[in-house]
VOPAFI-452805 format. One record per residue (C-alpha): x, y, z. Coordinates in steps of 0.05 Angstrom, whole numbers, plus 5000, padded with zeros to 4 digits. Layout:
BEGIN
<<X,Y,Z>>
...
This chain:
BEGIN
<<8952,9425,8729>>
<<8945,9485,8767>>
<<8925,9544,8734>>
<<9002,9562,8731>>
<<9020,9499,8693>>
<<8955,9509,8644>>
<<8992,9573,8622>>
<<9033,9528,8571>>
<<8970,9532,8525>>
<<8952,9600,8521>>
<<8981,9654,8471>>
<<8946,9713,8423>>
<<8940,9671,8357>>
<<8870,9670,8339>>
<<8849,9713,8386>>
<<8798,9752,8348>>
<<8793,9713,8286>>
<<8821,9761,8240>>
<<8835,9749,8169>>
<<8913,9739,8187>>
<<8895,9685,8244>>
<<8859,9646,8203>>
<<8905,9648,8146>>
<<8962,9630,8198>>
<<8926,9555,8203>>
<<8949,9539,8128>>
<<9017,9565,8137>>
<<9069,9528,8177>>
<<9118,9570,8218>>
<<9170,9520,8231>>
<<9205,9468,8184>>
<<9216,9396,8209>>
<<9265,9346,8176>>
<<9227,9277,8177>>
<<9240,9230,8232>>
<<9225,9160,8245>>
<<9143,9147,8266>>
<<9139,9140,8339>>
<<9100,9070,8357>>
<<9067,9080,8414>>
<<9085,9023,8464>>
<<9038,8961,8459>>
<<9002,8939,8526>>
<<8958,8873,8516>>
<<8914,8856,8574>>
<<8928,8788,8572>>
<<8992,8795,8586>>
<<8983,8838,8652>>
<<8936,8790,8679>>
<<8877,8829,8658>>
<<8897,8891,8697>>
<<8926,8946,8658>>
<<8951,9017,8688>>
<<8948,9085,8666>>
<<8969,9151,8692>>
<<8948,9213,8662>>
<<9002,9264,8675>>
<<9041,9329,8651>>
<<9103,9318,8614>>
<<9156,9356,8563>>
<<9153,9338,8493>>
<<9205,9359,8434>>
<<9162,9364,8375>>
<<9216,9395,8339>>
<<9291,9389,8361>>
<<9313,9440,8420>>
<<9244,9461,8427>>
<<9207,9431,8485>>
<<9132,9438,8496>>
<<9091,9427,8559>>
<<9041,9368,8546>>
<<8996,9313,8575>>
<<8997,9242,8567>>
<<8981,9178,8589>>
<<9041,9138,8615>>
<<9086,9191,8583>>
<<9089,9263,8556>>
<<9042,9261,8502>>
<<8989,9206,8486>>
<<8984,9144,8517>>
<<8994,9071,8499>>
<<8961,9024,8450>>
<<8915,8983,8488>>
<<8899,8918,8462>>
<<8837,8876,8498>>
<<8809,8810,8473>>
<<8732,8790,8466>>
<<8705,8751,8514>>
<<8750,8782,8571>>
<<8742,8832,8626>>
<<8798,8882,8642>>
<<8808,8929,8702>>
<<8843,8993,8678>>
<<8864,9028,8737>>
<<8871,9101,8712>>
<<8906,9148,8763>>
<<8902,9226,8753>>
<<8964,9262,8763>>
<<8944,9328,8724>>
<<8923,9373,8787>>
<<8857,9382,8748>>
<<8797,9337,8733>>
<<8791,9293,8680>>
<<8762,9229,8653>>
<<8780,9175,8603>>
<<8721,9155,8551>>
<<8730,9086,8518>>
<<8703,9108,8448>>
<<8671,9061,8409>>
<<8666,9002,8467>>
<<8605,8979,8478>>
<<8600,8980,8557>>
<<8543,9009,8610>>
<<8543,9083,8621>>
<<8577,9084,8693>>
<<8636,9044,8654>>
<<8634,9094,8594>>
<<8683,9144,8617>>
<<8643,9203,8595>>
<<8632,9275,8636>>
<<8598,9233,8699>>
<<8659,9191,8709>>
<<8706,9246,8730>>
<<8772,9232,8756>>
<<8794,9279,8816>>
<<8865,9305,8823>>
<<8904,9246,8861>>
<<8844,9197,8850>>
<<8848,9132,8810>>
<<8781,9103,8769>>
<<8774,9024,8766>>
<<8729,9003,8720>>
<<8724,8940,8695>>
<<8705,8927,8624>>
<<8670,8871,8599>>
<<8699,8860,8521>>
<<8638,8838,8485>>
<<8635,8861,8412>>
<<8675,8844,8347>>
<<8744,8863,8331>>
<<8758,8937,8319>>
<<8805,8998,8322>>
<<8772,9045,8378>>
<<8806,9099,8419>>
<<8806,9133,8481>>
<<8812,9200,8500>>
<<8792,9259,8551>>
<<8718,9276,8566>>
<<8721,9326,8610>>
<<8666,9373,8601>>
<<8687,9445,8585>>
<<8761,9415,8586>>
<<8756,9361,8525>>
<<8777,9399,8471>>
<<8843,9423,8515>>
<<8860,9368,8548>>
<<8858,9319,8480>>
<<8895,9371,8440>>
<<8950,9369,8497>>
<<8954,9293,8493>>
<<8900,9258,8535>>
<<8888,9207,8484>>
<<8905,9136,8456>>
<<8891,9075,8417>>
<<8854,9019,8438>>
<<8847,8954,8403>>
<<8798,8900,8407>>
<<8821,8832,8378>>
<<8780,8764,8366>>
<<8789,8699,8341>>
<<8745,8711,8276>>
<<8795,8762,8256>>
<<8857,8729,8266>>
<<8835,8673,8225>>
<<8827,8719,8162>>
<<8904,8722,8165>>
<<8907,8802,8162>>
<<8969,8830,8180>>
<<8980,8831,8257>>
<<9044,8849,8281>>
<<9039,8909,8309>>
<<9090,8962,8296>>
<<9111,8927,8234>>
<<9059,8910,8184>>
<<9001,8932,8237>>
<<9011,9008,8247>>
<<8973,9054,8287>>
<<8969,9124,8260>>
<<8933,9180,8299>>
<<8933,9237,8256>>
<<8927,9305,8287>>
<<8937,9378,8262>>
<<8961,9427,8319>>
<<8986,9503,8318>>
<<9062,9517,8330>>
<<9100,9578,8349>>
<<9174,9578,8335>>
<<9167,9501,8344>>
<<9126,9504,8411>>
<<9064,9481,8422>>
<<9006,9528,8435>>
<<8929,9524,8439>>
<<8891,9569,8389>>
<<8837,9617,8426>>
<<8783,9658,8408>>
<<8713,9662,8380>>
<<8739,9623,8311>>
<<8774,9574,8351>>
<<8694,9550,8390>>
<<8662,9566,8327>>
<<8701,9524,8275>>
<<8749,9478,8331>>
<<8825,9489,8343>>
<<8859,9473,8274>>
<<8930,9474,8268>>
<<8992,9495,8218>>
<<9027,9432,8226>>
<<9005,9352,8212>>
<<9025,9302,8261>>
<<9021,9229,8269>>
<<9029,9196,8336>>
<<9059,9256,8356>>
<<9116,9261,8303>>
<<9119,9317,8251>>
<<9143,9301,8182>>
<<9142,9219,8199>>
<<9169,9167,8160>>
<<9153,9098,8169>>
<<9200,9034,8147>>
<<9149,8978,8123>>
<<9159,8913,8090>>
<<9148,8900,8021>>
<<9082,8868,8020>>
<<9006,8885,8054>>
<<9008,8931,8108>>
<<8953,8948,8152>>
<<8939,9016,8173>>
<<8896,9039,8233>>
<<8879,9106,8221>>
<<8848,9150,8273>>
<<8829,9220,8267>>
<<8855,9252,8332>>
<<8843,9323,8309>>
<<8797,9371,8350>>
<<8763,9391,8285>>
<<8804,9379,8224>>
<<8774,9330,8165>>
<<8827,9296,8125>>
<<8826,9279,8054>>
<<8873,9223,8050>>
<<8905,9191,7991>>
<<8971,9166,7969>>
<<9007,9222,7919>>
<<9023,9161,7864>>
<<8943,9155,7866>>
<<8961,9074,7884>>
<<8894,9041,7911>>
<<8886,9016,7974>>
<<8836,8969,8002>>
<<8781,8994,8060>>
<<8777,8933,8108>>
<<8743,8959,8177>>
<<8700,9022,8198>>
<<8688,9046,8270>>
<<8654,8979,8291>>
<<8703,8927,8257>>
<<8702,8895,8192>>
<<8670,8905,8133>>
<<8637,8845,8100>>
<<8688,8852,8041>>
<<8741,8898,8030>>
<<8724,8961,7987>>
<<8784,8990,7938>>
<<8787,9061,7942>>
<<8839,9125,7920>>
<<8816,9166,7971>>
<<8788,9162,8035>>
<<8757,9222,8080>>
<<8760,9217,8161>>
<<8727,9262,8199>>
<<8748,9272,8280>>
<<8729,9215,8313>>
<<8727,9172,8249>>
<<8772,9112,8248>>
<<8790,9069,8192>>
<<8832,9013,8176>>
<<8863,9002,8106>>
<<8905,8948,8076>>
<<8957,8985,8028>>
<<9005,8950,7982>>
<<9078,8966,7985>>
<<9106,8901,7947>>
<<9138,8947,7896>>
<<9184,8968,7942>>
<<9168,9039,7915>>
<<9169,9093,7969>>
<<9108,9123,7974>>
<<9074,9183,8019>>
<<8997,9187,8042>>
<<8973,9267,8040>>
<<8910,9298,8049>>
<<8878,9355,8015>>
<<8853,9421,8044>>
<<8806,9411,8098>>
<<8743,9425,8069>>
<<8701,9421,8127>>
<<8688,9496,8144>>
<<8629,9545,8146>>
<<8623,9595,8093>>
<<8662,9650,8133>>
<<8717,9610,8143>>
<<8719,9584,8073>>
<<8724,9660,8052>>
<<8785,9665,8099>>
<<8817,9603,8076>>
<<8805,9623,8005>>
<<8848,9694,8017>>
<<8899,9653,8057>>
<<8917,9604,7997>>
<<8933,9668,7959>>
<<8988,9669,8011>>
<<9011,9608,8016>>
<<8982,9557,7964>>
<<8932,9509,7959>>
<<8961,9447,7949>>
<<8958,9377,7982>>
<<9002,9364,8048>>
<<9047,9306,8066>>
<<9015,9263,8126>>
<<9069,9206,8126>>
<<9122,9179,8080>>
<<9132,9101,8075>>
<<9191,9067,8061>>
<<9187,8997,8042>>
<<9242,8948,8058>>
<<9265,8873,8047>>
<<9252,8825,7999>>
<<9177,8826,7968>>
<<9128,8781,8009>>
<<9111,8723,7967>>
<<9033,8730,7986>>
<<9006,8804,7982>>
<<8936,8777,7972>>
<<8875,8817,7996>>
<<8823,8767,8028>>
<<8758,8777,7984>>
<<8713,8766,8043>>
<<8715,8788,8108>>
<<8665,8780,8163>>
<<8585,8782,8156>>
<<8551,8823,8211>>
<<8481,8813,8236>>
<<8440,8871,8217>>
<<8389,8909,8246>>
<<8323,8901,8238>>
<<8292,8966,8206>>
<<8225,8945,8206>>
<<8231,8935,8277>>
<<8244,8999,8297>>
<<8198,9032,8350>>
<<8206,9106,8348>>
<<8236,9161,8307>>
<<8278,9217,8334>>
<<8308,9279,8305>>
<<8371,9320,8323>>
<<8394,9381,8296>>
<<8462,9408,8310>>
<<8455,9482,8310>>
<<8502,9536,8307>>
<<8474,9604,8324>>
<<8510,9653,8293>>
<<8458,9710,8315>>
<<8464,9699,8379>>
<<8541,9693,8384>>
<<8545,9762,8351>>
<<8505,9795,8406>>
<<8551,9755,8459>>
<<8502,9709,8478>>
<<8502,9637,8509>>
<<8482,9571,8483>>
<<8504,9585,8412>>
<<8526,9520,8408>>
<<8465,9466,8420>>
<<8430,9408,8393>>
<<8357,9423,8377>>
<<8360,9492,8407>>
<<8381,9462,8477>>
<<8455,9469,8497>>
<<8479,9412,8540>>
<<8461,9407,8612>>
<<8497,9358,8662>>
<<8431,9350,8702>>
<<8378,9346,8645>>
<<8365,9279,8608>>
<<8349,9294,8543>>
<<8319,9226,8520>>
<<8302,9161,8547>>
<<8302,9102,8507>>
<<8285,9020,8530>>
<<8340,8968,8524>>
<<8339,8923,8472>>
<<8298,8973,8429>>
<<8317,8993,8355>>
<<8305,9067,8335>>
<<8315,9111,8276>>
<<8353,9173,8283>>
<<8351,9230,8236>>
<<8417,9281,8245>>
<<8427,9341,8211>>
<<8478,9396,8219>>
<<8473,9474,8209>>
<<8523,9512,8177>>
<<8576,9452,8169>>
<<8582,9386,8169>>
<<8587,9359,8235>>
<<8615,9291,8263>>
<<8555,9261,8301>>
<<8582,9211,8354>>
<<8534,9166,8405>>
<<8562,9133,8456>>
<<8543,9060,8481>>
<<8522,9041,8413>>
<<8542,9022,8342>>
<<8486,9033,8279>>
<<8480,9032,8207>>
<<8465,9087,8156>>
<<8400,9082,8127>>
<<8404,9142,8076>>
<<8434,9214,8058>>
<<8396,9269,8043>>
<<8343,9218,8024>>
<<8377,9176,7975>>
<<8416,9117,7984>>
<<8479,9119,8040>>
<<8545,9133,8002>>
<<8608,9085,8003>>
<<8633,9112,8063>>
<<8570,9102,8094>>
<<8576,9026,8098>>
<<8589,8980,8157>>
<<8581,8985,8237>>
<<8594,9053,8260>>
<<8594,9104,8325>>
<<8608,9162,8285>>
<<8585,9191,8221>>
<<8585,9259,8191>>
<<8517,9300,8178>>
<<8505,9361,8148>>
<<8446,9343,8099>>
<<8397,9289,8137>>
<<8424,9222,8155>>
<<8382,9169,8175>>
<<8412,9119,8229>>
<<8382,9059,8250>>
<<8409,9047,8330>>
<<8396,8985,8366>>
<<8416,9000,8439>>
<<8445,8937,8480>>
<<8478,8973,8536>>
<<8449,9001,8600>>
<<8457,9070,8621>>
<<8421,9081,8682>>
<<8463,9107,8738>>
<<8496,9148,8683>>
<<8474,9169,8620>>
<<8505,9168,8554>>
<<8519,9223,8509>>
<<8516,9240,8441>>
<<8549,9303,8409>>
<<8584,9327,8354>>
<<8662,9314,8356>>
<<8684,9373,8336>>
<<8707,9379,8404>>
<<8701,9450,8419>>
<<8636,9450,8395>>
<<8615,9392,8447>>
<<8650,9435,8504>>
<<8611,9497,8490>>
<<8539,9455,8486>>
<<8534,9410,8419>>
<<8521,9354,8464>>
<<8461,9316,8493>>
<<8445,9255,8541>>
<<8407,9202,8543>>
<<8389,9139,8592>>
<<8375,9070,8572>>
<<8340,9022,8618>>
């Protein structure tokens, strides 16, 4: 996009961080009727001869009838197709940049070498095509792909440069889990966006930098007020928090239980029955919901609790104006006859666990928010260990095959911490045993209190380093990111 085209996402909202600007985040500005959930196209790499073509492009999207917004997408106007790859395969993805500005495509959660990772070092220039060949060597999991252009990640993802990436394998297929894409196996990319009279706008200003861009309208797969028709039985929901900053507190309105079956790294060892689930930016979770009773059900979220004290006070004032209830995310309408068998498997997949006794080093990371420096107009108010990100500086050097303990802490608010090129386990939280949502293999974890991670490094990163960063996208864009090499 040229500078002229980029002006579609500018405006005065949130410019000064005023109380009214903050309150507008919780007061939808444009009503919407229920619409059928959009299901992204599925592209299976095996059906394409292990060669997938993606084009990052500018488009126009009607989130509300009769209101067009200029947006970005892959192979379309907003978001991208769901890509399915299979364990053991090697897949070429030809990514063409038709934007008119630099971009990248990061394969979030894929265990591949650093030069294939799609971080800020793999810039795709306008008119160019990047052709990585991705070796798929990990268990079945729900991943995603998105722009990781340094300084522009937040804006490009907000405008639509993201999509789902599914890894499949024989072990998962043997379990008989719901697997008919778009029918009983649904991709659900959760986002909040800001609208003015039905047109997408980009929040700007100090508050958006410090707390991340947050919106007044919830969407799933780019659909506002979505309804999904589902079979009367078990349905697999692949949840992706694709918001720039918002945390979701998900539960069904009728308090029905569901089963959590997979974290970022893939299937858990056994299902976990829950009635609510928190999902921070960058996190994914797969759940099984049972609709065999035939009753409509609404998945809701509570208010975003991940705000600093100052923003929390502003939200409290906003609640006096607009209420403080739960919001509908998506409604499910069961169809047809009840399934004969809607049984949740008792066990899923056993994992080879890293051995904590083999950890060779401990590293500590603090995600800093320097409010005093920000108020003085200084630079580097967002950083890790007091250092803002520098593309030319390697922060950590790691030996291939090593296992380490990383202790991660966040200042002023909870930060979703993401590490490229690895899966890890949570060892402890605030000196105690991990919480129920800490289990499984992870690539993103929420940290405010100290959280210990057991990380094994299996992928090289020599020609291009891996990143570690806060997944509040405005935080990473403004310095809360570091990089490491593995050799």
